[in-house]
C-alpha positions as semicolon CSV with decimal commas, in nm:
position;residue;x (nm);y (nm);z (nm)
1;M;10,731;1,893;0,631
2;V;10,771;2,279;0,603
3;F;11,095;2,408;0,492
4;K;11,212;2,745;0,553
5;G;11,464;2,972;0,415
6;N;11,672;3,238;0,551
7;I;11,832;3,553;0,380
8;F;12,141;3,316;0,280
9;G;11,928;3,050;0,104
10;E;11,957;2,771;0,386
11;I;11,695;2,521;0,404
12;M;11,600;2,458;0,743
13;S;11,350;2,165;0,856
14;E;11,351;2,241;1,217
15;K;11,525;2,502;1,471
16;I;11,808;2,453;1,638
17;W;11,775;2,320;1,980
18;S;12,165;2,323;2,111
19;T;12,379;2,285;2,432
20;L;12,746;2,416;2,465
21;V;12,956;2,138;2,581
22;H;13,297;2,225;2,710
23;F;13,532;1,962;2,556
24;G;13,790;2,172;2,628
25;T;13,831;2,394;2,938
26;N;14,163;2,613;2,922
27;L;13,920;2,926;2,852
28;W;14,015;3,140;3,155
29;Y;14,316;3,190;3,402
30;E;14,651;3,058;3,326
31;E;14,790;2,708;3,453
32;G;14,874;2,779;3,795
33;N;14,740;3,098;3,839
34;F;14,510;3,094;4,148
35;N;14,587;3,491;4,197
36;G;14,642;3,410;4,566
37;Q;14,284;3,261;4,600
38;D;14,148;2,918;4,677
39;E;14,053;2,753;4,380
40;K;13,676;2,724;4,497
41;K;13,637;3,092;4,502
42;L;13,753;3,147;4,175
43;W;13,489;3,177;3,892
44;K;13,653;2,899;3,669
45;S;13,973;2,709;3,733
46;P;14,292;2,749;3,593
47;A;14,416;2,596;3,284
48;S;14,525;2,236;3,297
49;S;14,803;2,029;3,099
50;E;14,551;1,724;3,118
51;I;14,212;1,672;2,960
52;R;13,901;1,759;3,188
53;F;13,645;1,555;3,017
54;D;13,502;1,210;3,154
55;R;13,353;0,990;2,886
56;S;13,124;0,818;3,154
57;V;12,985;1,131;3,256
58;W;12,960;1,206;2,892
59;D;12,767;0,908;2,805
60;E;12,501;0,963;3,070
61;Y;12,473;1,313;2,972
62;L;12,421;1,230;2,648
63;K;12,132;1,036;2,711
64;H;11,954;1,331;2,901
65;I;12,053;1,537;2,586
66;K;11,877;1,286;2,360
67;A;11,595;1,235;2,576
68;N;11,471;1,611;2,616
69;G;11,527;1,716;2,240
70;I;11,841;1,873;2,210
71;N;11,946;1,838;1,838
72;T;12,285;2,023;1,862
73;I;12,592;2,034;2,050
74;I;12,796;2,337;2,048
75;L;13,140;2,187;2,133
76;D;13,398;2,371;2,295
77;V;13,701;2,208;2,104
78;A;14,006;2,428;2,231
79;E;14,305;2,204;2,381
80;A;14,086;1,878;2,358
81;L;14,164;1,768;2,033
82;Q;14,529;1,650;1,920
83;Y;14,556;1,906;1,628
84;K;14,789;1,757;1,350
85;S;14,880;2,113;1,245
86;H;14,974;2,212;1,560
87;P;15,020;1,922;1,855
88;E;15,182;2,201;2,096
89;I;14,846;2,346;2,164
90;S;14,669;2,000;2,277
91;C;14,685;1,898;2,628
92;R;14,750;1,540;2,749
93;G;14,476;1,303;2,693
94;A;14,324;1,508;2,372
95;W;14,135;1,303;2,151
96;T;14,294;1,190;1,832
97;H;14,089;1,267;1,473
98;E;13,991;0,889;1,464
99;E;13,816;0,939;1,815
100;M;13,640;1,215;1,717
101;I;13,516;1,088;1,354
102;A;13,359;0,812;1,570
103;E;13,209;1,062;1,770
104;I;13,064;1,240;1,537
105;K;12,930;0,944;1,376
106;R;12,781;0,830;1,684
107;L;12,599;1,136;1,729
108;D;12,466;1,158;1,374
109;E;12,297;0,849;1,434
110;M;12,159;0,991;1,738
111;G;12,016;1,255;1,532
112;I;12,271;1,506;1,681
113;S;12,462;1,754;1,491
114;I;12,769;1,947;1,629
115;I;12,873;2,277;1,587
116;P;13,265;2,330;1,662
117;K;13,351;2,624;1,868
118;L;13,679;2,779;1,871
119;N;13,707;3,075;2,117
120;F;13,945;3,332;1,961
121;S;13,867;3,621;2,219
122;T;14,195;3,739;2,405
123;C;13,956;3,658;2,743
124;H;13,900;3,307;2,652
125;D;14,193;3,178;2,437
126;E;14,450;3,036;2,708
127;W;14,366;2,698;2,512
128;L;14,621;2,839;2,218
129;G;14,911;2,829;2,450
130;I;15,216;3,037;2,341
131;Y;14,999;3,158;2,070
132;S;14,770;3,346;2,305
133;R;15,078;3,580;2,377
134;M;15,102;3,649;1,990
135;V;14,757;3,777;1,921
136;S;14,712;3,987;1,558
137;T;15,097;3,881;1,453
138;P;15,164;3,676;1,135
139;V;15,253;3,393;1,323
140;Y;14,915;3,406;1,516
141;Y;14,725;3,428;1,227
142;D;14,874;3,160;1,031
143;V;14,818;2,952;1,327
144;C;14,483;3,028;1,364
145;K;14,403;2,967;1,016
146;D;14,567;2,625;1,012
147;I;14,349;2,512;1,325
148;I;14,029;2,639;1,163
149;D;14,115;2,473;0,849
150;E;14,182;2,171;1,025
151;V;13,885;2,164;1,246
152;C;13,656;2,244;0,920
153;N;13,800;1,926;0,781
154;L;13,754;1,711;1,052
155;F;13,366;1,823;1,162
156;K;13,257;1,928;0,814
157;P;13,046;2,189;0,988
158;K;12,783;2,418;0,879
159;Y;12,883;2,652;1,162
160;V;13,165;2,743;1,354
161;H;13,135;2,965;1,678
162;I;13,433;3,165;1,734
163;G;13,362;3,321;2,065
164;F;13,509;3,658;2,061
165;D;13,322;3,773;2,379
166;E;13,444;3,974;2,680
167;E;13,748;4,128;2,555
168;V;13,776;4,375;2,761
169;Y;14,046;4,466;3,076
170;E;13,786;4,412;3,360
171;N;13,713;4,041;3,239
172;Q;14,130;3,994;3,242
173;A;14,221;4,200;3,552
174;R;14,296;3,872;3,741
175;Y;14,490;3,718;3,461
176;D;14,884;3,720;3,452
177;L;14,877;3,866;3,097
178;A;14,581;4,099;2,962
179;I;14,549;4,153;2,623
180;V;14,282;4,381;2,442
181;R;14,228;4,415;2,070
182;Q;14,007;4,717;2,013
183;N;13,897;5,005;1,733
184;D;14,007;4,883;1,364
185;L;14,234;4,581;1,484
186;W;13,936;4,413;1,655
187;W;13,725;4,455;1,330
188;H;14,036;4,338;1,121
189;D;14,063;3,985;1,339
190;L;13,673;3,931;1,322
191;N;13,688;3,980;0,967
192;F;14,008;3,738;0,939
193;F;13,804;3,483;1,125
194;N;13,506;3,501;0,924
195;D;13,678;3,470;0,621
196;C;13,866;3,185;0,711
197;I;13,554;2,995;0,809
198;R;13,373;3,100;0,486
199;A;13,649;2,962;0,284
200;N;13,594;2,633;0,450
201;G;13,213;2,634;0,336
202;A;13,072;2,696;0,681
203;R;12,900;3,020;0,879
204;T;13,040;3,176;1,144
205;M;12,885;3,226;1,492
206;M;12,977;3,454;1,756
207;W;12,883;3,622;2,080
208;S;12,708;3,958;2,055
209;D;12,885;4,136;2,347
210;Y;13,019;4,424;2,111
211;A;12,652;4,507;2,013
212;R;12,562;4,589;2,390
213;H;12,765;4,901;2,406
214;R;12,826;5,012;2,043
215;P;12,509;4,904;1,882
216;Q;12,510;5,146;1,556
217;E;12,907;5,069;1,485
218;F;12,817;4,673;1,519
219;I;12,545;4,676;1,280
220;K;12,743;4,906;1,031
221;R;13,075;4,702;1,060
222;C;12,980;4,332;1,125
223;P;12,929;4,119;0,845
224;K;12,544;3,987;0,799
225;N;12,659;3,648;0,758
226;I;12,774;3,607;1,102
227;V;12,513;3,453;1,312
228;Q;12,461;3,630;1,663
229;C;12,439;3,460;1,979
230;V;12,302;3,728;2,234
231;W;12,345;3,550;2,586
232;Y;12,140;3,660;2,856
233;Y;12,099;3,439;3,168
234;F;11,859;3,621;3,391
235;N;11,520;3,638;3,469
236;E;11,408;3,995;3,413
237;F;11,272;4,067;3,093
238;P;11,112;4,375;2,899
239;D;10,759;4,482;3,042
240;S;10,874;4,406;3,409
241;D;11,119;4,575;3,631
242;M;11,451;4,534;3,494
243;S;11,809;4,627;3,602
244;H;11,991;4,869;3,405
245;Y;12,254;4,615;3,373
246;N;11,991;4,346;3,246
247;E;11,821;4,629;3,007
248;I;12,197;4,629;2,854
249;R;12,254;4,284;2,839
250;I;11,880;4,193;2,654
251;K;11,877;4,512;2,409
252;P;12,064;4,364;2,131
253;I;11,799;4,065;2,078
254;K;11,550;4,328;1,957
255;T;11,842;4,561;1,783
256;L;11,979;4,255;1,580
257;E;11,639;4,147;1,504
258;E;11,578;4,508;1,345
259;A;11,883;4,501;1,164
260;G;11,816;4,189;0,984
261;F;12,090;3,952;1,163
262;D;11,996;3,574;1,198
263;Q;12,054;3,488;1,555
264;L;12,087;3,181;1,792
265;P;11,992;3,337;2,146
266;T;12,141;3,173;2,452
267;G;12,049;3,121;2,792
268;S;12,176;2,925;3,085
269;I;12,109;2,741;3,404
270;E;12,376;2,884;3,591
271;Y;12,158;3,136;3,769
272;F;11,797;3,057;3,723
273;K;11,677;2,721;3,575
274;E;11,356;2,884;3,441
275;N;11,567;3,140;3,237
276;F;11,584;2,927;2,911
277;E;11,204;2,887;2,889
278;M;11,146;3,275;2,941
279;L;11,412;3,336;2,671
280;V;11,258;3,127;2,438
281;K;10,916;3,311;2,508
282;Y;11,043;3,645;2,483
283;C;11,238;3,580;2,156
284;K;10,935;3,425;2,006
285;E;10,801;3,755;2,051
286;V;11,050;3,991;1,916
287;V;11,253;3,768;1,653
288;S;11,087;3,697;1,314
289;D;11,125;3,339;1,228
290;K;11,317;3,360;0,928
291;H;11,588;3,532;1,139
292;L;11,553;3,293;1,451
293;L;11,766;2,997;1,370
294;G;11,704;2,829;1,721
295;F;11,837;2,842;2,053
296;M;12,139;2,741;2,289
297;Q;12,160;2,621;2,646
298;T;12,484;2,684;2,848
299;T;12,594;2,497;3,152
300;W;12,975;2,664;3,189
301;E;13,089;2,373;3,351
302;S;13,309;2,090;3,271
303;V;13,210;1,731;3,177
304;T;13,350;1,543;3,507
305;P;13,160;1,366;3,780
306;E;13,108;1,665;4,008
307;W;12,897;1,813;3,746
308;Q;12,694;1,536;3,631
309;E;12,386;1,607;3,785
310;Y;12,399;1,972;3,716
311;L;12,484;1,902;3,333
312;N;12,209;1,641;3,328
313;Q;11,910;1,877;3,469
314;S;12,052;2,134;3,233
315;T;11,858;1,964;2,954
316;E;11,525;1,954;3,121
317;P;11,455;2,320;3,039
318;V;11,539;2,281;2,683
319;K;11,248;2,020;2,671
320;L;11,000;2,267;2,836
321;A;11,096;2,538;2,629
322;R;11,097;2,347;2,272
323;D;10,738;2,167;2,362
324;W;10,597;2,528;2,409
325;F;10,767;2,669;2,137
326;E;10,656;2,424;1,862
327;G;10,308;2,386;2,036
328;T;10,249;2,752;1,929
329;D;10,325;2,723;1,576
């Protein structure tokens, strides 16, 4: 087996072939906030005080995850864990530490690693409960550090994903409360979360939205140890006709490669089933092997019965892409 190292001295025997799983789901509207609309017309459901994670759906989903070569799950933990440090954050039905430890062991025996995700973007932090309204205060920092320490102690992860995407007013326009950090405060808080994670012996992952519109500032100020997850969910790629917006969305992949960042490019089945395979082929061309840690698939739906077929189908493009990628080595 060939082992490869990157600039941080990590030894990697294979790429990360991952999918994002929504264990917790309170990442958008406040509970009860339908904004005068039918729930079916909302992009995502409002927060719930009850867990939205079906174990039978999960078990079936896992069969497809394993069969299609996915070796890593990015787990959106959010409100679905019974936090010992801050139980007031957890929803009803949240898993205990003991349940999660057993699940970590089960997945490990299946050859599947877990990367916990705690989205600290103010656009996606409804799971923090009252603390989502205390952003950048001493109380907020203490609570967030407690949660990171607890999750790292439980999962003992190599990476922790902090989200940090879409923190602009436009994405919160229908929320009851919109909060946007910017300028030096945004950078201060990014560094705070990164420091907390590094203190636990893990590396930070983040969505790379900021690099779309302020690439030079991002390259200058973002710590190089943070793994960049550029998300791109469309079927237009360079060397073909692209919309202006899609050019902006995909450009950071090349920009961050040139700046020397490690990356975990991210696709989705949400709009186009072929997106993931097309993204893998594009990244193979423009991202060096030493900086390309792997790929992430996303579904953006809960692990519940109405999404069972969709979730299962989302794993198939990963197999196609992985077979192609490894066949070209």
